[in-house]
C-alpha positions in Angstrom: 48.7 43.5 -6.3 45.3 44.8 -7.6 44.0 48.1 -6.2 41.7 47.9 -3.2 38.0 47.9 -3.6 36.6 51.4 -3.4 33.1 51.6 -1.8 31.3 54.8 -2.7 30.0 56.8 0.3 26.5 58.1 -0.1 26.1 61.7 -0.9 23.4 64.0 0.4 20.0 62.7 1.5 19.1 59.0 0.8 17.0 58.6 -2.3 13.7 56.9 -1.9 14.4 55.0 -5.1 17.7 53.6 -3.9 18.6 50.2 -5.4 20.3 47.2 -3.8 24.1 47.3 -3.5 25.9 46.4 -6.6 29.5 45.2 -7.0 31.3 46.3 -10.2 34.5 45.1 -11.6 36.0 47.5 -14.1 38.6 46.4 -16.6 39.8 49.9 -17.4 43.0 52.0 -17.6 41.3 55.3 -17.1 40.1 56.4 -13.7 38.1 59.2 -15.1 36.1 56.9 -17.3 35.4 54.8 -14.2 34.1 57.9 -12.3 31.9 58.8 -15.2 30.3 55.4 -15.2 29.9 55.4 -11.4 28.1 58.7 -11.7 25.5 57.0 -13.9 24.9 54.3 -11.3 24.5 56.8 -8.5 22.0 58.8 -10.5 20.0 55.6 -11.0 19.8 55.1 -7.2 22.5 52.5 -6.8 25.2 52.4 -4.1 28.0 50.7 -6.1 31.2 49.1 -4.7 33.9 48.8 -7.4 37.3 47.7 -8.2 39.4 48.7 -11.3 41.9 46.3 -12.8 44.0 46.7 -16.0 45.8 43.3 -16.5 44.9 39.6 -16.8 46.6 38.8 -13.5 44.7 41.5 -11.7 41.4 40.4 -13.3 42.0 36.7 -12.4 42.9 37.6 -8.8 39.8 39.7 -8.4 37.5 37.1 -9.8 38.9 34.3 -7.7 39.0 36.3 -4.5 35.4 37.5 -4.3 32.0 37.5 -6.1 30.9 40.3 -8.5 27.6 41.4 -10.0 28.9 42.9 -13.2 32.0 43.2 -15.4 32.5 46.5 -17.3 35.3 46.3 -19.8 37.1 48.8 -22.1 37.8 47.5 -25.6 41.5 48.1 -25.8 44.0 48.5 -22.9 47.7 48.4 -23.0 48.6 44.7 -23.1 45.0 43.6 -22.6 41.7 43.6 -24.5 38.0 42.7 -24.2 38.7 39.5 -26.2 41.3 38.4 -23.6 39.0 39.3 -20.7 36.2 37.2 -22.3 38.5 34.2 -22.6 39.5 34.5 -19.0 35.9 34.8 -17.9 34.9 31.7 -19.8 38.0 29.9 -18.4 36.8 30.5 -14.9 33.2 29.4 -15.9 31.6 32.6 -14.4 28.1 33.6 -15.3 28.5 37.3 -15.0 27.1 40.1 -17.2 30.0 41.2 -19.4 29.4 44.6 -21.0 31.9 46.4 -23.2 32.1 50.2 -22.7 34.5 51.7 -25.1 35.1 55.1 -26.8 35.9 53.7 -30.2 35.1 50.2 -31.5 34.5 49.0 -35.1 31.3 47.3 -35.9 33.0 44.0 -36.9 34.9 44.1 -33.6 31.7 44.6 -31.7 30.1 41.6 -33.5 33.1 39.4 -32.8 33.0 40.4 -29.1 29.3 39.6 -28.9 29.9 36.2 -30.5 32.7 35.6 -28.0 30.3 36.0 -25.1 29.9 39.7 -24.4 26.3 40.6 -23.4 26.3 44.1 -24.8 28.4 46.9 -26.3 28.0 50.6 -25.3 29.8 53.8 -26.3 31.3 55.9 -23.6 29.8 58.9 -25.4 26.3 57.5 -25.1 25.8 56.1 -21.5 22.1 56.7 -21.4 21.6 52.9 -22.3 24.0 51.8 -19.6 21.6 51.4 -16.6 18.8 49.7 -18.7 21.3 47.3 -20.2 22.8 46.5 -16.8 19.4 45.8 -15.2 18.4 43.7 -18.2 21.5 41.5 -17.9 21.2 41.3 -14.1 17.6 40.0 -14.6 18.9 37.5 -17.2 21.6 36.3 -14.8 19.0 35.9 -12.0 16.8 34.0 -14.3 19.6 31.7 -15.4 20.6 31.1 -11.7 17.0 30.3 -10.8 16.7 27.9 -13.7 20.0 26.2 -12.7 18.8 26.0 -9.1 15.4 24.6 -10.3 17.2 22.0 -12.5 19.5 21.1 -9.7 16.5 20.7 -7.3 14.7 18.6 -10.0 17.7 16.4 -10.4 17.9 15.8 -6.7 14.2 15.1 -6.5 14.5 12.7 -9.4 17.4 11.0 -7.7 15.5 10.6 -4.4 12.4 9.4 -6.2 14.5 6.9 -8.2 16.2 5.7 -5.0 12.8 5.2 -3.4 11.1 3.5 -6.3 14.1 1.2 -6.9 14.0 0.0 -3.3 10.2 -0.6 -3.1 9.3 -4.3 -3.5 6.5 -3.4 -5.8 6.7 -1.9 -9.3 6.1 1.9 -9.3 4.5 2.8 -12.6 2.9 5.5 -14.7 0.3 4.3 -17.2 -1.9 5.9 -19.8 -3.8 5.2 -23.0 -1.9 4.7 -26.2 -3.2 5.9 -29.6 -4.8 2.4 -30.2 -6.8 2.9 -26.9 -4.9 0.2 -25.0 -3.0 0.9 -21.8 0.7 1.2 -21.9 3.4 2.1 -19.4 5.0 5.5 -19.5 7.3 4.8 -16.6 8.4 1.7 -14.7 10.7 1.3 -11.7 13.6 -1.2 -11.8 11.5 -3.8 -9.9 9.7 -4.4 -13.2 12.5 -6.7 -14.2 11.7 -9.0 -11.2 8.0 -9.0 -11.8 7.9 -9.3 -15.6 11.2 -10.8 -16.3 12.1 -8.1 -18.8 13.9 -4.7 -18.4 11.7 -1.7 -17.8 12.8 0.0 -21.0 11.3 -2.8 -23.1 7.9 -2.3 -21.6 7.7 1.5 -21.7 5.8 3.1 -24.5 3.9 0.2 -25.8 1.2 -2.3 -24.7 2.1 -5.5 -26.6 4.2 -6.8 -23.8 1.7 -5.9 -21.1 -1.9 -6.2 -22.1 -1.3 -9.3 -24.1 -0.1 -11.1 -20.9 -3.4 -10.7 -19.1 -5.4 -13.9 -19.0 -8.5 -13.9 -21.2 -10.8 -14.4 -18.3 -9.2 -11.5 -16.3 -8.7 -9.0 -19.2 -12.4 -7.7 -19.4 -12.5 -7.0 -15.7 -9.3 -4.9 -16.0 -10.5 -3.0 -19.0 -13.9 -2.2 -17.2 -12.1 -1.2 -14.0 -9.8 1.2 -15.9 -12.6 2.7 -17.9 -14.6 3.3 -14.7 -11.6 4.8 -13.0 -11.0 7.1 -16.0 -14.6 8.2 -16.1 -14.9 9.2 -12.4 -11.2 9.8 -11.7 -11.4 7.3 -8.8 -8.8 4.9 -7.6 -8.0 1.9 -9.8 -7.6 -1.1 -7.6 -7.5 -4.4 -9.5 -6.0 -7.8 -9.1 -5.7 -10.6 -11.7 -3.3 -12.9 -13.5 -0.7 -12.5 -16.1 1.1 -15.2 -18.0 4.7 -14.3 -19.0 6.3 -15.5 -22.3 8.1 -18.1 -20.2 4.8 -19.7 -19.4 5.0 -18.6 -15.7 1.7 -17.4 -14.3 1.6 -14.7 -11.6 -1.1 -12.8 -9.6 -0.7 -9.1 -9.5 -2.4 -6.3 -7.6 -2.5 -2.9 -9.3 -3.4 0.1 -7.3 -3.1 3.6 -8.7 -4.6 7.1 -8.7 -5.7 8.8 -12.0 -5.2 12.4 -12.9 -5.6 14.5 -16.0 -2.3 15.4 -17.8 -1.6 18.8 -19.3 -3.1 17.7 -22.6 -6.3 16.5 -20.9 -5.5 12.7 -21.0 -6.0 10.4 -18.1 -2.7 9.1 -16.5 -2.5 6.6 -13.7 0.3 6.6 -11.2 0.7 3.9 -8.6 2.2 0.6 -7.5 1.9 -2.9 -8.8 2.6 -5.9 -6.4 3.3 -9.5 -7.0 0.7 -11.3 -4.8 1.2 -14.8 -6.2 2.6 -16.1 -2.9 -0.3 -14.7 -0.9 -2.8 -16.1 -3.4 -1.2 -19.6 -3.1 -1.3 -19.3 0.7 -5.0 -18.3 0.5 -5.8 -21.2 -1.7 -3.9 -23.6 0.7 -5.8 -22.1 3.6 -9.1 -22.7 1.9 -8.1 -26.2 1.2 -7.0 -26.7 4.8 -10.3 -25.3 6.1 -12.2 -27.6 3.7 -10.2 -30.6 4.9 -10.7 -29.5 8.5 -14.4 -29.3 8.0 -14.5 -32.7 6.4 -12.4 -34.1 9.3 -14.8 -32.5 11.8 -17.8 -34.0 10.1 -16.0 -37.4 10.0 -15.3 -37.2 13.8 -18.8 -36.1 14.4 -20.1 -39.2 12.6 -17.7 -41.4 14.5 -18.9 -39.9 17.7 -22.6 -40.5 16.8 -21.8 -44.1 15.8 -20.1 -44.6 19.2 -23.1 -43.1 21.0 -25.3 -45.4 19.1 -23.3 -48.4 20.1 -23.3 -47.3 23.8 -27.0 -46.6 23.7 -27.6 -50.1 22.3 -25.5 -51.7 24.9 -27.1 -49.8 27.7 -30.6 -50.5 26.4 -30.1 -54.2 25.5 -27.8 -55.3 28.3 -28.3 -53.0 31.3 -32.0 -52.3 30.6 -32.7 -56.0 30.1 -30.9 -56.9 33.3 -32.9 -54.3 35.3 -36.2 -55.6 33.8 -35.2 -59.1 34.9 -34.5 -57.8 38.4 -37.9 -56.2 38.5 -39.5 -59.6 37.6 -37.5 -61.3 40.3 -38.4 -58.8 42.9 -42.1 -59.2 42.0 -41.8 -63.0 42.5 -39.9 -62.5 45.7 -42.6 -60.2 47.0 -45.4 -62.8 46.1 -43.6 -65.5 48.1 -43.2 -63.6 51.3 -46.7 -64.1 52.6 -45.4 -65.8 55.7 -42.8 -63.1 56.5 -43.1 -59.8 58.2 -44.5 -56.7 56.5 -41.2 -55.1 57.0 -39.6 -57.5 54.5 -42.3 -56.6 51.9 -41.6 -53.0 52.3 -37.9 -53.5 51.7 -38.8 -55.5 48.6 -41.1 -52.6 47.4 -38.2 -50.2 48.0 -35.9 -52.3 45.8 -38.6 -52.3 43.2 -38.9 -48.5 43.3 -35.1 -48.2 42.9 -35.2 -50.5 40.0 -38.0 -48.3 38.4 -35.8 -45.3 38.8 -32.8 -47.1 37.2 -35.0 -48.1 34.3 -36.1 -44.5 33.8 -32.6 -43.3 34.0 -31.5 -45.8 31.4 -34.3 -44.7 29.2 -33.4 -41.0 29.6 -29.6 -41.6 29.0 -30.4 -43.7 26.0 -32.6 -41.0 24.5 -29.9 -38.4 25.1 -27.1 -40.6 23.7 -29.0 -41.8 20.7 -32.5 -40.4 20.2 -34.3 -43.3 18.6 -37.4 -41.1 18.5 -35.5 -38.9 16.0 -35.2 -41.7 13.5 -38.6 -43.2 14.2 -40.9 -40.2 14.5 -38.9 -37.2 13.2 -37.3 -34.0 14.4 -40.4 -32.4 15.7 -41.2 -35.3 18.0 -37.6 -35.6 19.2 -37.6 -31.8 20.1 -40.9 -32.1 21.9 -39.7 -35.1 23.9 -36.4 -33.5 24.8 -38.2 -30.3 25.9 -40.5 -32.3 28.2 -37.5 -34.1 29.8 -35.7 -30.7 30.2 -38.8 -29.1 31.9 -39.2 -32.0 34.3 -35.5 -32.1 35.2 -34.9 -28.3 35.6 -38.3 -26.8 36.4 -37.8 -24.3 33.5 -40.9 -23.9 31.3 -40.4 -25.1 27.8 -43.0 -24.0 25.3 -42.6 -25.8 21.9 -44.4 -24.9 18.7 -43.9 -27.1 15.7 -45.9 -25.6 12.8 -45.3 -28.5 10.5 -45.0 -32.0 12.0 -44.4 -33.4 8.5 -41.2 -31.5 8.3 -38.7 -34.2 7.3 -35.1 -32.9 6.8 -32.3 -35.3 6.0 -30.9 -37.3 9.0 -27.6 -35.4 9.3 -29.4 -32.1 9.4 -32.0 -33.3 11.8 -29.4 -34.8 14.1 -27.3 -31.6 14.0 -30.3 -29.4 14.9 -31.3 -31.8 17.7 -27.8 -31.8 19.2 -27.6 -28.0 19.0 -31.1 -27.9 20.7 -29.7 -30.1 23.5 -26.7 -27.8 23.9 -28.8 -24.7 23.8 -31.0 -26.0 26.6 -28.0 -26.9 28.7 -26.6 -23.3 28.2 -30.0 -21.9 29.4 -30.0 -24.0 32.5 -26.3 -23.2 33.3 -25.8 -19.6 32.3 -28.9 -17.8 31.2 -30.7 -17.8 34.5 -34.1 -17.7 32.8 -37.5 -19.2 33.7 -38.9 -19.9 30.2 -37.7 -21.3 26.9 -39.7 -20.7 23.7 -39.0 -23.0 20.7 -40.3 -22.9 17.1 -39.6 -25.4 14.4 -40.8 -24.4 10.9 -40.1 -24.4 7.2 -39.3 -21.1 5.4 -38.8 -21.6 1.6 -36.1 -24.3 1.1 -34.8 -24.0 4.7 -35.7 -25.6 7.9 -35.6 -23.0 10.8 -35.3 -23.7 14.5 -35.7 -20.8 16.9 -34.7 -21.1 20.6 -35.5 -18.0 22.7 -35.0 -17.6 26.5 -35.8 -14.8 29.0 -32.4 -15.0 30.7 -29.7 -12.5 31.1 -28.8 -12.3 27.4 -25.5 -12.2 25.6 -23.1 -9.3 25.4 -21.0 -8.6 22.3 -17.8 -9.3 24.3 -19.1 -12.7 25.2 -18.6 -13.9 21.7 -15.0 -12.8 21.7 -13.9 -14.8 24.8 -11.0 -17.1 24.0 -12.8 -20.2 25.4 -16.3 -19.4 24.0 -16.4 -22.8 22.2 -20.1 -23.4 22.5 -21.4 -20.8 20.0 -18.3 -21.3 17.8 -19.0 -25.0 17.7 -22.7 -24.3 16.8 -21.7 -21.9 14.1 -19.1 -24.3 12.6 -21.6 -27.2 12.7 -24.2 -25.1 10.9 -21.6 -24.0 8.3 -20.7 -27.6 7.6 -24.4 -28.2 6.7 -24.5 -25.2 4.4 -26.6 -23.3 7.0 -26.0 -20.4 9.4 -26.5 -19.3 12.9 -28.2 -16.0 13.9 -28.1 -14.4 17.3 -30.7 -11.8 18.2 -31.5 -10.0 21.5 -35.0 -10.5 23.1 -36.8 -7.6 24.7 -36.6 -6.8 27.5 -33.9 -9.4 28.1 -32.8 -12.7 26.8 -31.4 -14.3 23.6 -32.8 -15.9 20.5 -30.8 -18.5 18.5 -32.0 -18.9 15.0 -30.7 -22.0 13.1 -31.2 -22.1 9.4 -30.2 -25.1 7.3 -31.0 -26.3 3.7 -34.0 -28.7 3.6 -32.4 -31.6 1.8 -34.3 -34.8 0.8 -34.5 -37.5 3.4 -32.1 -40.4 2.9 -32.8 -44.0 3.8 -30.7 -45.8 6.4 -29.1 -47.8 3.6 -28.1 -44.6 1.7 -26.8 -43.1 5.0 -24.7 -46.1 5.8 -23.3 -46.1 2.3 -22.3 -42.5 2.6 -20.6 -43.1 6.0 -18.8 -46.3 4.9 -16.0 -44.4 3.2 -13.6 -43.3 6.1 -12.3 -40.5 4.0 
């Protein structure tokens, strides 16, 4: 059994320069020599705790049982030596300062011991270097431990970072300028194999496998974006296409943050995503919207053609019948001279009802298919519709057409007229106003129709209602013409709709019919 650890009790008053506790393991056969060395530590302000061993077994047991701060070893002991102690220390893989303190030791033996792992050699006759040597080695041990801890922490951080980057769907990268002023990858996560079809190792360090894949039309934009980011150290956010050696083309989005490296060079770190699928979906969506707009226009034309047919039937058949009835009633009235005045009055009442029916047929015909629009133009059709609206609702309708020669193509004129009808209906039903002001004019290459009322106005939330189809329909119809809808408030209250559409050349009826003949 090794001797028990002997803590040294403090003597006298505590020293203001007292050092931290220190645990000393002596490999020594002389108790007096141990006491002499302990005296040096106490004088230096330490409160040492020590254990003296003199055999390999005792040393192994002491090292395995508890931690130590320092090993102080004599050169030669009966059956043991400093060389044997060093071998045992290396076997146990202990990072402890190992200082040889011996009375007599040859120079070649000291050199051999230092090569074997001893940290210093001191003579028992000259212990003035003991404390500085011990403190130096303790600092070195602390530095090595801190370095090992830092390396361990770094390895853990790298492992966590690698686990994160390897599980991100995008490619985590580090990128910088190569000597030939191209951009090359300095780091790539494992997801690079999925995006580029090549291991990350093959793409790191060079640019031939990366920049050469960018399409010619997208390459200048990427270079400009990178140079701008490098100059201002702002975020690089770019998307474009690459074509892999297999011929496959992909869309990528590259987003990264630049910084200056230790040598003053710009380095980007960020994530690269494969956005090919979203780009295809976006293209399909645009195509669907285009087809939807075409279908909407086609349905609108069908509806207008149906309205034209109904208007023609109402005018030619019902209108003709009512006119004939009017003639018959006139003849009937002229032949009732011998009858009572009461019969004449009834005939006049029938005539008045027929007049009302004829007027109703005319109004419905104008609303269904405004012939005045084709015969006299958009300005005349709007004025006529405004007069009918004022007579029917009692709401004043002031119309100003600055250019009666304004002659947009028929589809544009018809769309503006229908929107004007719908706007008047909305004023009468929802606005609660007493006056409508209308302006039709030309501004540059656009025909502009303004419809303003003095009603309750529109709130911002009104446009977000799920069933707010009126304004949505107007906006969609204007968009299909290449135009736009603007909504502006009117002081002190009311709303102004501004319709702007391109002023296209007027087409003849024959040209319009040819354009509509294709059901596609």
